[in-house]
C-alpha positions as CSV (number, residue, x, y, z in Angstrom):
1,X,-0.1,-0.1,0.0
2,X,2.8,2.6,0.6
3,X,5.0,1.3,-2.6
4,X,1.3,2.4,-4.4
5,X,0.9,6.1,-3.3
6,X,4.6,6.1,-3.6
7,X,4.0,5.5,-7.1
8,X,1.1,7.7,-7.3
9,X,3.0,10.8,-6.1
10,X,5.5,9.9,-8.0
11,X,3.2,10.1,-11.0
12,X,0.8,12.8,-10.2
13,X,4.3,14.7,-10.1
14,X,5.8,13.8,-13.3
15,X,2.2,14.6,-14.9
16,X,2.1,18.1,-13.4
17,X,5.6,18.7,-14.4
18,X,4.3,17.5,-18.1
19,X,1.5,20.0,-18.4
20,X,1.9,23.0,-16.3
21,X,0.0,25.3,-14.4
22,X,-3.4,26.1,-15.2
23,X,-4.6,29.4,-14.8
24,X,-8.1,30.2,-12.0
25,X,-10.7,31.4,-14.2
26,X,-11.9,34.2,-10.9
27,X,-8.5,34.7,-9.1
28,X,-6.3,34.9,-12.4
29,X,-3.6,33.6,-10.4
30,X,-1.3,30.5,-11.3
31,X,-2.7,27.1,-9.7
32,X,-0.7,23.6,-9.8
33,X,-3.1,21.2,-10.9
34,X,-5.3,18.8,-8.8
35,X,-5.6,15.4,-9.2
36,X,-8.8,15.2,-10.6
37,X,-7.8,17.4,-13.2
38,X,-4.8,15.6,-13.9
39,X,-6.8,12.2,-14.2
40,X,-9.2,14.1,-16.4
41,X,-5.7,14.6,-18.6
42,X,-4.2,11.7,-18.3
43,X,-6.9,8.7,-17.5
44,X,-5.5,6.1,-19.6
45,X,-1.9,4.6,-18.4
46,X,-0.1,5.2,-15.4
47,X,3.3,6.9,-16.3
48,X,5.4,4.8,-14.0
49,X,4.0,1.8,-16.4
50,X,5.0,3.8,-19.3
51,X,8.6,4.4,-18.7
52,X,9.2,1.1,-17.5
53,X,8.4,-0.2,-21.1
54,X,9.9,1.9,-22.8
55,X,12.9,1.3,-20.9
56,X,12.6,-2.6,-21.5
57,X,11.7,-1.4,-25.1
58,X,14.9,0.3,-25.5
59,X,16.9,-2.5,-23.5
60,X,15.2,-5.3,-26.2
61,X,16.9,-2.9,-29.0
62,X,20.6,-2.6,-27.0
63,X,20.7,-6.5,-26.2
64,X,20.8,-6.7,-29.9
65,X,23.4,-5.2,-30.6
66,X,27.5,-5.9,-30.7
67,X,28.9,-6.6,-27.3
68,X,32.0,-4.1,-28.6
69,X,28.8,-1.0,-28.6
70,X,29.8,1.6,-26.0
71,X,26.0,1.5,-25.3
72,X,26.1,-2.0,-24.9
73,X,28.4,-1.9,-22.1
74,X,26.8,0.6,-20.5
75,X,23.8,-1.0,-20.2
76,X,25.0,-4.2,-18.9
77,X,28.2,-2.5,-17.3
78,X,28.8,-2.0,-13.5
79,X,29.1,2.1,-11.7
80,X,33.0,2.2,-11.0
81,X,34.0,4.3,-7.9
82,X,32.7,5.1,-4.4
83,X,29.5,6.7,-4.6
84,X,28.0,8.0,-1.4
85,X,26.6,6.5,1.6
86,X,22.7,5.1,1.1
87,X,21.3,2.8,-1.2
88,X,23.5,0.9,-3.7
89,X,24.2,2.1,-7.6
90,X,21.4,0.8,-9.9
91,X,22.3,-0.5,-13.2
92,X,20.2,-0.1,-16.4
93,X,20.1,-4.1,-16.3
94,X,18.6,-4.2,-12.5
95,X,15.7,-2.3,-14.1
96,X,15.0,-4.2,-16.4
97,X,15.0,-7.2,-14.0
98,X,12.9,-5.3,-11.6
99,X,10.2,-4.5,-14.9
100,X,10.5,-8.2,-15.5
101,X,9.5,-8.8,-11.8
102,X,6.8,-6.7,-12.1
103,X,5.5,-8.7,-15.1
104,X,5.8,-11.7,-13.2
105,X,7.7,-13.4,-15.8
106,X,10.4,-15.1,-14.4
107,X,12.9,-14.7,-17.0
108,X,16.3,-15.3,-15.9
109,X,18.3,-14.6,-19.2
110,X,16.6,-11.7,-20.4
111,X,19.0,-10.5,-23.0
112,X,18.2,-13.6,-24.7
113,X,14.8,-13.5,-24.6
114,X,15.2,-10.1,-25.9
115,X,16.7,-12.1,-28.9
116,X,13.6,-13.3,-29.9
117,X,11.6,-10.3,-30.9
118,X,8.2,-11.6,-31.1
119,X,8.7,-12.8,-27.4
120,X,10.8,-9.2,-26.2
121,X,7.5,-7.5,-27.7
122,X,4.7,-9.5,-25.8
123,X,6.7,-9.0,-22.4
124,X,7.0,-5.1,-23.4
125,X,3.2,-5.0,-24.1
126,X,2.2,-7.1,-20.8
127,X,4.2,-4.5,-18.9
128,X,1.7,-1.3,-21.0
129,X,-1.4,-3.7,-20.3
130,X,-0.5,-3.2,-16.3
131,X,-2.8,-0.6,-14.5
132,X,-2.7,1.0,-11.3
133,X,-4.9,-0.5,-9.2
């Protein structure tokens, strides 16, 4: 429940940034959009699932590239150096694996699955069809 609320807050923040402020008809001052107004403007998708599915679609394209390409190494590489205290650094690959867990796909070798374009497209579409309950 707490995670769902956090995702909803993140989604509304992103949508408010996208759609911008609204001028109040009575006072003439600018104000933030209310949640109901955001739902009217963007009712179809949960923005978090859109971001996850587009990230997975991009990763599928990169996984089909050669291993010598720099972007491929960036996708599968491990962050180097010391970072600030706190949580560990996430790699792009970690985000893809978390997205697959959300779909309950259970794919261990996601790079091998991404080579089969039809199967990978079905997984990405499954992420897009998830709705925020």
